[in-house]
C-alpha positions, 0 to 999 in steps of 0.5 A, spaced: 476 245 384 483 248 383 487 248 389 491 254 388 484 258 387 482 255 394 488 257 397 488 265 395 485 270 400 478 271 400 477 279 400 471 282 403 470 289 402 465 292 407 462 298 411 462 298 418 460 304 423 460 308 416 467 306 414 470 302 408 474 296 410 478 291 406 479 284 410 482 278 407 480 272 410 481 264 409 478 258 409 478 255 416 477 262 419 470 263 422 465 266 417 471 267 411 467 270 406 463 275 409 462 279 416 456 275 419 450 277 422 452 277 430 459 280 428 455 286 425 450 286 430 456 287 436 460 292 432 454 296 430 452 297 438 458 297 441 459 304 445 466 306 443 470 312 446 475 316 442 481 314 447 478 307 449 484 302 450 480 296 447 481 288 447 477 284 441 477 277 445 477 271 440 478 276 434 478 271 428 481 275 422 479 282 426 473 285 424 471 287 431 478 289 433 479 293 427 472 297 427 474 299 435 481 301 433 478 306 427 473 309 432 478 309 438 483 312 434 486 315 441 487 309 444 490 302 443 486 296 440 489 289 442 486 283 438 487 276 441 485 269 438 488 262 440 488 260 432 495 263 429 492 263 422 487 268 425 492 272 429 496 273 422 490 275 418 488 280 424 494 283 424 495 284 416 488 286 416 489 292 421 495 294 417 491 293 410 486 298 413 492 303 416 491 302 423 497 303 427 494 303 433 491 295 433 496 289 434 494 282 434 497 277 439 496 269 440 493 268 446 488 263 450 483 268 452 488 273 456 493 268 458 498 271 454 497 278 455 501 283 459 498 282 466 499 290 467 495 291 461 488 294 462 482 296 458 476 300 457 472 296 452 472 288 452 468 285 446 467 278 444 463 274 439 462 268 443 461 261 439 455 258 440 458 252 444 462 257 449 460 253 455 459 255 462 466 254 464 469 258 458 464 264 459 466 264 466 473 265 465 472 270 459 467 274 464 472 274 470 478 275 466 475 281 463 472 284 469 479 283 472 482 287 466 477 293 465 479 300 468 473 302 473 467 304 468 470 299 463 465 295 459 464 288 456 460 287 450 459 280 447 454 277 442 452 270 442 446 266 439 439 268 443 439 262 447 445 263 451 442 270 453 440 267 460 447 264 461 451 270 459 446 275 463 447 270 469 455 270 468 455 278 468 451 279 474 455 274 478 462 277 476 460 285 474 453 285 479 450 288 473 448 286 466 444 289 460 441 287 454 444 292 449 440 289 442 436 283 440 437 281 433 433 276 429 438 270 432 443 274 436 443 278 442 448 283 444 449 283 452 453 288 456 456 289 463 460 295 466 465 294 471 463 299 477 469 299 481 
């Protein structure tokens, strides 16, 4: 195994929502060689309006946030992650794909986002081991940062559906199964007031 080759960026050429994208990734980031099934399911079933201000929570190298930025060209998209390498790749991928309306920030959830900033859409690909505590924080913080009528959409393994549904109902007062895939489910909620 040649180390120099392993350190070279992994290049992903793909189509998302009818647009061609090029992503660079690296070992150590989630799904570094291809857009995974859950991420694709989430991207394909997001309700993205042209002027939405979007947040990709746990962005990795940026496929969800970059797809949102392309569709919401009249708004802004912020991508956040706890991994500095992910943030660096997400920002570089936004620029690589010509998206000046997308930015990336190192943040533990929403901790380092300007407290005054509000969003119309928050999306997240939840890790299988998210845990009830972290899920509760993500859902609570998203609700607090969404404008009235704003949406949160998450994808996770199907076994987490009851936990996500409960968290959404407790915080948002509603929950919707947007799409059931083979192994993943997309769940959504709307901030009503």
